[in-house]
N, C-alpha and C positions, 0 to 999 in steps of 0.2 A: 378426597385426597388420595395420594398414592398409597397402595397397599398391595403386598404380595398375596394377601388373602382374598382379594377381590379381583376377579379376572376381567371385569368390565372395563374396556378401554374408554377413557374420558380425557383425551388430551386437551379438549377445549376448556376444561376446568383447570387443568394443571398449568397451562401457559400463563394465565393471569395470576395464578398463585405464585409462580416463580418470580414474576415481575413485582408482585406486591412485596415479597421478601427483599428483593433488591432495592426497592424504594425505601423500605424501612431501614435497611442497611445504610443507604445514602443519607437518611435522616438522623443517623447516629445510633440506631438500635443494633448494636454489635452482634447479638445472637442471630440476627437475620442474615448477616453476611455469609456465614457458613451454611445456613439453611438454604439460601438462594443457590449457592454452588451445588450443594447436595441434591436439591430438587432438579436443577438444570441437568446435572449428570444423570439422575434417575430417569427423567422423562426422555432424555436422549436414548438411553438404552432400552427403555420400555416401549416407546412409540416409534422408534426408528423405522421399523418395517410394518407399522400398523396404522398408517395414516390412510384409512379407507372408510371413515365414518360417513363421508360425503363432504362436498365443498362447503356447505353451510356450517359444518362443525370444524373441519380441518383448517379453514381459513382463520378462525378465531385463534386456534393454537399457533399457527404459523405467524400470525401478526404479532402476538405477544412474545414469541421466541425470537422474532426479528428485532424487536425492541430490546430484549435482553441481550441478544448477540451484539447489537450496536453499542450497548452500554458497557459490555464486558470485553469487547474485542474478539469474541468467539465467532469466527467466520463459518463454523459448521452450520449455523442456522440459516444463513444466507444461501449456502449451497443446497440445503434441504429445500428451502422455499423455491429456489430456481429449478430444482429437479421436479418438484410438484407442479410448478407452472409449466414446465416443458411437457409433462404428461398431459396436463389439461389442454395445452395447445395442440397436442398430437391426437388426443382421443376424446375430448369432451364436447366438441362442437356437433350440433345437429345439422341437418341439411340446410337450415336457414342461417347458419353461422353463429347461432347462439350457443352458449356453454350450458346446455341442458342435460348433459350426461355426467356421470361421475368421471373423475380424472383418469381412471383406468379404462374408461370407455363403456363400462357396464351401465345398465339402466339405473336412473336415479331412484327408482322404486326399491332398489336393493339397499338404499342408503337413507332410509327414513324420510323420504320426500315423495311427493306426487309429481307426475309428469307436468312439464311446462310451468313450474313454479318460478317466479322471478328471483327468489332467493338463491336458487341454484346458479343461474347466470350471474347474478350480482356478487355472489361469494367468490366466484372465479375471477371476475373482473376486479374485485377488491384485492385479491391476492396480487394481481399484476400491479395495482396501484401501490400496495405496500412495498413491493419490490422497488418501484420507482422512487417512493418516498425515502427508502433506506438504501439509496444508490451507493455503490462502493466509493 
């Protein structure tokens, strides 16, 4: 969970946690309503400029924050996902047209993955699919 004492970035854990609190809120558990908002604001400020763990992790975060944004009307998450997808389109393709690099264009080996792993390409394509699924 989020902590100012732990500098390890883990947005792929926080995204589902934000959504879990929102679902509990919608089910009538009132303390989760404020907790969902609090966590949503916290992850926005904490991870805004730190989505660089690699597509296989960052897509998980963006997926759940797109869900959260669609349920709360917070368009920030769509904008962030579109920005990341734009970076992927501009920088992540290899010579074969597969998304096997990190979204910033660096080698995927700098992002806890081995070269030519299908999860790298699949995660990027998944981000595009989530953006289509949550069309404006």
